[in-house]
C-alpha atoms as an extended CHARMM CRD file, in Angstrom:
* protein
*
        92  EXT
         1         1  MET       CA             14.3240000000      -10.8230000000      -10.7050000000  PROA      1               0.0000000000
         2         2  GLU       CA             16.7850000000      -12.5430000000       -8.6210000000  PROA      2               0.0000000000
         3         3  LYS       CA             18.7130000000      -14.6660000000      -11.8090000000  PROA      3               0.0000000000
         4         4  ILE       CA             20.0410000000      -12.7020000000      -14.5480000000  PROA      4               0.0000000000
         5         5  ASN       CA             18.9920000000      -15.4720000000      -17.0150000000  PROA      5               0.0000000000
         6         6  ILE       CA             15.0710000000      -14.5780000000      -16.6700000000  PROA      6               0.0000000000
         7         7  PHE       CA             13.9720000000      -16.2520000000      -19.5840000000  PROA      7               0.0000000000
         8         8  ARG       CA             15.2500000000      -19.7880000000      -18.8300000000  PROA      8               0.0000000000
         9         9  GLY       CA             12.2070000000      -22.2250000000      -18.4080000000  PROA      9               0.0000000000
        10        10  LEU       CA             10.0560000000      -19.8950000000      -20.4770000000  PROA      10              0.0000000000
        11        11  ILE       CA              9.0460000000      -22.0120000000      -22.7650000000  PROA      11              0.0000000000
        12        12  GLY       CA              7.8760000000      -25.0700000000      -20.5250000000  PROA      12              0.0000000000
        13        13  ASN       CA              6.0420000000      -22.7510000000      -18.1840000000  PROA      13              0.0000000000
        14        14  TRP       CA              2.4860000000      -23.5730000000      -20.3020000000  PROA      14              0.0000000000
        15        15  VAL       CA              0.7550000000      -21.3130000000      -17.8580000000  PROA      15              0.0000000000
        16        16  PHE       CA              2.7810000000      -18.4480000000      -18.4000000000  PROA      16              0.0000000000
        17        17  LEU       CA              2.2080000000      -18.8660000000      -22.6950000000  PROA      17              0.0000000000
        18        18  GLY       CA             -0.7750000000      -18.9160000000      -22.4300000000  PROA      18              0.0000000000
        19        19  VAL       CA             -1.6760000000      -15.7990000000      -20.4110000000  PROA      19              0.0000000000
        20        20  ILE       CA              1.1280000000      -13.8410000000      -22.5710000000  PROA      20              0.0000000000
        21        21  SER       CA             -0.6100000000      -15.2020000000      -25.6450000000  PROA      21              0.0000000000
        22        22  ALA       CA             -4.0970000000      -14.2100000000      -24.9230000000  PROA      22              0.0000000000
        23        23  THR       CA             -2.5360000000      -10.7970000000      -23.3050000000  PROA      23              0.0000000000
        24        24  VAL       CA             -0.8090000000      -10.0980000000      -27.1390000000  PROA      24              0.0000000000
        25        25  VAL       CA             -3.9310000000      -11.4260000000      -28.8890000000  PROA      25              0.0000000000
        26        26  PHE       CA             -6.6810000000       -9.1600000000      -26.7520000000  PROA      26              0.0000000000
        27        27  GLN       CA             -4.5540000000       -6.1890000000      -26.7070000000  PROA      27              0.0000000000
        28        28  VAL       CA             -4.0540000000       -6.4230000000      -30.9590000000  PROA      28              0.0000000000
        29        29  VAL       CA             -7.8730000000       -7.2080000000      -31.5780000000  PROA      29              0.0000000000
        30        30  ILE       CA             -8.7830000000       -4.3270000000      -29.1710000000  PROA      30              0.0000000000
        31        31  ILE       CA             -6.2940000000       -2.1310000000      -30.8540000000  PROA      31              0.0000000000
        32        32  GLU       CA             -7.1030000000       -3.0200000000      -34.4850000000  PROA      32              0.0000000000
        33        33  PHE       CA            -10.7240000000       -4.0250000000      -34.3820000000  PROA      33              0.0000000000
        34        34  LEU       CA            -12.5490000000       -2.1850000000      -31.3240000000  PROA      34              0.0000000000
        35        35  GLY       CA            -11.3060000000        1.1330000000      -32.2240000000  PROA      35              0.0000000000
        36        36  THR       CA            -14.8810000000        2.7970000000      -31.3930000000  PROA      36              0.0000000000
        37        37  PHE       CA            -15.2650000000        0.8810000000      -28.4340000000  PROA      37              0.0000000000
        38        38  ALA       CA            -12.0310000000        1.2210000000      -27.1050000000  PROA      38              0.0000000000
        39        39  SER       CA            -11.3310000000        4.8980000000      -28.3740000000  PROA      39              0.0000000000
        40        40  THR       CA             -8.3170000000        3.4220000000      -30.4440000000  PROA      40              0.0000000000
        41        41  VAL       CA             -6.9850000000        3.6390000000      -33.9950000000  PROA      41              0.0000000000
        42        42  PRO       CA             -5.1640000000        1.1910000000      -35.8400000000  PROA      42              0.0000000000
        43        43  LEU       CA             -1.2150000000        1.0410000000      -35.7480000000  PROA      43              0.0000000000
        44        44  SER       CA              0.9540000000        0.9360000000      -38.5340000000  PROA      44              0.0000000000
        45        45  TRP       CA              3.7930000000       -1.9340000000      -38.0090000000  PROA      45              0.0000000000
        46        46  GLN       CA              6.3920000000        0.3760000000      -37.4600000000  PROA      46              0.0000000000
        47        47  PHE       CA              4.2640000000        1.3260000000      -34.1870000000  PROA      47              0.0000000000
        48        48  TRP       CA              3.7850000000       -1.9850000000      -33.2940000000  PROA      48              0.0000000000
        49        49  LEU       CA              7.4780000000       -2.6430000000      -33.5060000000  PROA      49              0.0000000000
        50        50  VAL       CA              7.9680000000        0.8400000000      -31.0960000000  PROA      50              0.0000000000
        51        51  SER       CA              5.4580000000       -0.4820000000      -28.7210000000  PROA      51              0.0000000000
        52        52  VAL       CA              6.6860000000       -3.7620000000      -28.7460000000  PROA      52              0.0000000000
        53        53  GLY       CA             10.6000000000       -1.6840000000      -28.3330000000  PROA      53              0.0000000000
        54        54  LEU       CA              9.5560000000        0.3350000000      -25.5470000000  PROA      54              0.0000000000
        55        55  GLY       CA              7.7570000000       -2.4370000000      -23.4210000000  PROA      55              0.0000000000
        56        56  SER       CA             10.7650000000       -4.6250000000      -23.6650000000  PROA      56              0.0000000000
        57        57  ILE       CA             13.3150000000       -1.9110000000      -22.3190000000  PROA      57              0.0000000000
        58        58  SER       CA             11.8420000000       -3.1160000000      -19.0000000000  PROA      58              0.0000000000
        59        59  LEU       CA             13.4500000000       -6.6380000000      -19.0810000000  PROA      59              0.0000000000
        60        60  ILE       CA             16.6850000000       -4.9770000000      -20.2360000000  PROA      60              0.0000000000
        61        61  ILE       CA             16.7170000000       -2.2320000000      -17.2490000000  PROA      61              0.0000000000
        62        62  GLY       CA             16.0380000000       -4.9080000000      -14.9710000000  PROA      62              0.0000000000
        63        63  ALA       CA             18.9660000000       -7.2430000000      -15.9280000000  PROA      63              0.0000000000
        64        64  ILE       CA             21.5250000000       -4.0960000000      -15.5640000000  PROA      64              0.0000000000
        65        65  LEU       CA             19.9540000000       -3.0070000000      -12.3910000000  PROA      65              0.0000000000
        66        66  LYS       CA             20.9270000000       -7.1140000000      -11.2160000000  PROA      66              0.0000000000
        67        67  CYS       CA             24.5450000000       -6.6600000000      -12.3590000000  PROA      67              0.0000000000
        68        68  ILE       CA             24.7960000000       -3.3860000000      -10.0750000000  PROA      68              0.0000000000
        69        69  PRO       CA             26.7190000000       -4.5230000000       -6.8130000000  PROA      69              0.0000000000
        70        70  VAL       CA             24.4620000000       -4.0490000000       -3.3180000000  PROA      70              0.0000000000
        71        71  LYS       CA             25.6470000000       -3.6740000000       -0.1450000000  PROA      71              0.0000000000
        72        72  SER       CA             24.3410000000       -6.6770000000        1.9210000000  PROA      72              0.0000000000
        73        73  GLY       CA             23.4820000000       -5.4940000000        5.4740000000  PROA      73              0.0000000000
        74        74  GLU       CA             20.9100000000       -4.7300000000        8.1720000000  PROA      74              0.0000000000
        75        75  ILE       CA             20.2560000000       -1.1180000000        9.4750000000  PROA      75              0.0000000000
        76        76  SER       CA             21.3810000000       -0.9090000000       12.8100000000  PROA      76              0.0000000000
        77        77  GLY       CA             18.5740000000       -0.8470000000       15.4770000000  PROA      77              0.0000000000
        78        78  SER       CA             15.8380000000       -2.0900000000       13.1750000000  PROA      78              0.0000000000
        79        79  PRO       CA             15.0630000000       -5.8530000000       12.6660000000  PROA      79              0.0000000000
        80        80  ASN       CA             13.4660000000       -5.5530000000        9.4040000000  PROA      80              0.0000000000
        81        81  GLY       CA             15.9580000000       -3.5680000000        7.4970000000  PROA      81              0.0000000000
        82        82  TYR       CA             14.4930000000       -0.3090000000        7.5960000000  PROA      82              0.0000000000
        83        83  LYS       CA             14.6400000000        3.2350000000        8.8880000000  PROA      83              0.0000000000
        84        84  PRO       CA             11.6360000000        4.0130000000       11.1560000000  PROA      84              0.0000000000
        85        85  LEU       CA              9.7450000000        6.9040000000       10.2800000000  PROA      85              0.0000000000
        86        86  ALA       CA              9.5930000000       10.0540000000       11.6570000000  PROA      86              0.0000000000
        87        87  ASN       CA              6.7060000000       10.5610000000       14.0020000000  PROA      87              0.0000000000
        88        88  GLY       CA              7.3010000000       14.0520000000       14.8710000000  PROA      88              0.0000000000
        89        89  PRO       CA              9.8660000000       16.6960000000       15.1370000000  PROA      89              0.0000000000
        90        90  ASP       CA             11.6960000000       15.2080000000       17.9660000000  PROA      90              0.0000000000
        91        91  ASP       CA             12.4450000000       11.9250000000       15.4430000000  PROA      91              0.0000000000
        92        92  ILE       CA             14.0930000000       14.0590000000       12.8540000000  PROA      92              0.0000000000
């Protein structure tokens, strides 16, 4: 999520829309009609709304996290930006 506008170009990407549509259809079929096979019970529309709302929270949290400024810069002594792991008591 490098850009704040995560929905730009969403409608034009037919592969993404197909995958999301198939996922939604399969989830509804499994929950509503394959209860014995999947050990589930049908949900009321209130629980479906709660489920979709909880799943959507990750998008909101991701957008909020992108607004937090992060100091850019490299950690000294490490070319890839990560601190080396300690190998023993002498490295701590």
